[in-house]
N, C-alpha and C positions, 0 to 999 in steps of 0.2 A: 404540656399534657392537660386535657381537660381533668379537673379534680374529681369529677364524677366517676371517670374510668378507674382512676387510682383507688378510689374508695371501694368500687365494685370489686376490683380484683382482689384487694386486701380482705374484703368481706368472703369471697368466694374461697380464698386460700385458708382463712381462718376456719371456716366450716370443716375442713379437712385437716386442721391442726398442722398446716404448712406455713413456714415463716415467709414473710414477704421481705426477702433479704434485699440489700442494695443492688446487687447483680440482677435479680429478677425485676426490680423496679426499673432499672436501667433498660432491660429488655423490653418491657411493656412500654416505656416512654418512647424508645426508639421506633417501635412498631406503630405507636400512636401517630407519630409524625411521618411515617413513611407513606409513600404514594404506592400502595400495592404490596404484596408479600415479598418478603426479603429472606435471602439465605443466610446461614450461619456466618459465612464469609463476609457477606454485605454487613451484617450486624457487628461482626467484629471490628470491621473498619469504622463503623459509625460510633461505636462505644468507647469509653474511657479505656485507654490501652492497659490499665492495670487490672482489667478483668480478664483472667487467663481464659484461653479457648476452652479448656476443659471445664471450666466453671459455666461458660456460655452455654456449652452443650448440655450440662446437667440442668441449668436454668430452663433451656428449651424443653427438654424432656419433662421437667416437673410441671412447667406451665401448660403444656400439651395435655399431659395426664389430668390435670385439674380443669381441663376444657376452658382455659383462658386463651390459649393459643389454637388456631386451626392450621395444620400442615397442608401443603400442596406439593404434590409430586410432579415436578416438570420433567424435562428431558434427562435421561440417565438417571443418576442417583441423587441429583440435587434437590433437596426438599426446601421450600420457602415457607415462611411462616407469617402469619398475619393474626391480629386480634380476632377472637371468635365473634361470631354474628351477634350474639346476645349482648356484646359490648358495643359494637359499631353499626349494626343494622344489616339488613339483607341486601346483597349484592351479587354480581356474577363476575366472571373472569374472561379475560383472552389469554391465550398462552401461545407464545411463538414456538414452532415446531423446530426452529434452527438453533436459536440461542437459549430457548427455555425461558425467557422472561415472562412474567405473569403480571397482568394488570387488572386493576378493578374497573368493572363497568357496571352502570346501573341501567335498567331497562325503564322504559316509559311505563306509566301506570297500565296502559291498555295492553302493552306487550307482556307485562308481568301477569296480568289477568289471564291472558291467552296461555301463557306458559302453565299457570296453575291449572287451567282447564285440561290442558294436554296431559299433565301428570296425573290428574284424577282419572280421565278417560283411559289412561294406559294402564292404571293400576286396578281399577275396579274389575275388570275381567279376571284378574289373577287373585282377586280376594285379598289384596295388599292395601294396608292403610298407610298411606304416605304422611310423613310427619314433618317433611320438608323437601326442598329440592335445591339443585345447584345446576348452573349452565356454564360450560367451559367451551369457549369457541376457539378452536385451534386454527392456526394459520401462520403468517409471518408479520413480524413487526416491521416498521418503517425502515430501520437500519438495515435488516436482513432481507428486505424485498429486492 
């Protein structure tokens, strides 16, 4: 894991008097290495088996509440987690409507600019000030096609 991410998370948690426990550090490290959002089940398989599932869920909850993790709701009740954008940068997602897998995608600079302009255009008439945006493209992944 990039040391800067670890330091930033530790600092963010300290601001709220939250301990950066070994289990929380393991979750952050696993998500920093992951290619796209991961479910609790995926993370449990990835992590040291001595981290009980109940501790994993508590860590996910605490880290989400501290805005270290971003939850993504896929198909059914499965929630997948990734590091928040302030840690890893702005990006978008594809989501398979069959299996629920979620993958990261980055738009070209031109496409991102066009998306920002669309968001601005759509919100100005409603007197809404957008502070961010996300794009999720829904379809079918290769194995489900």
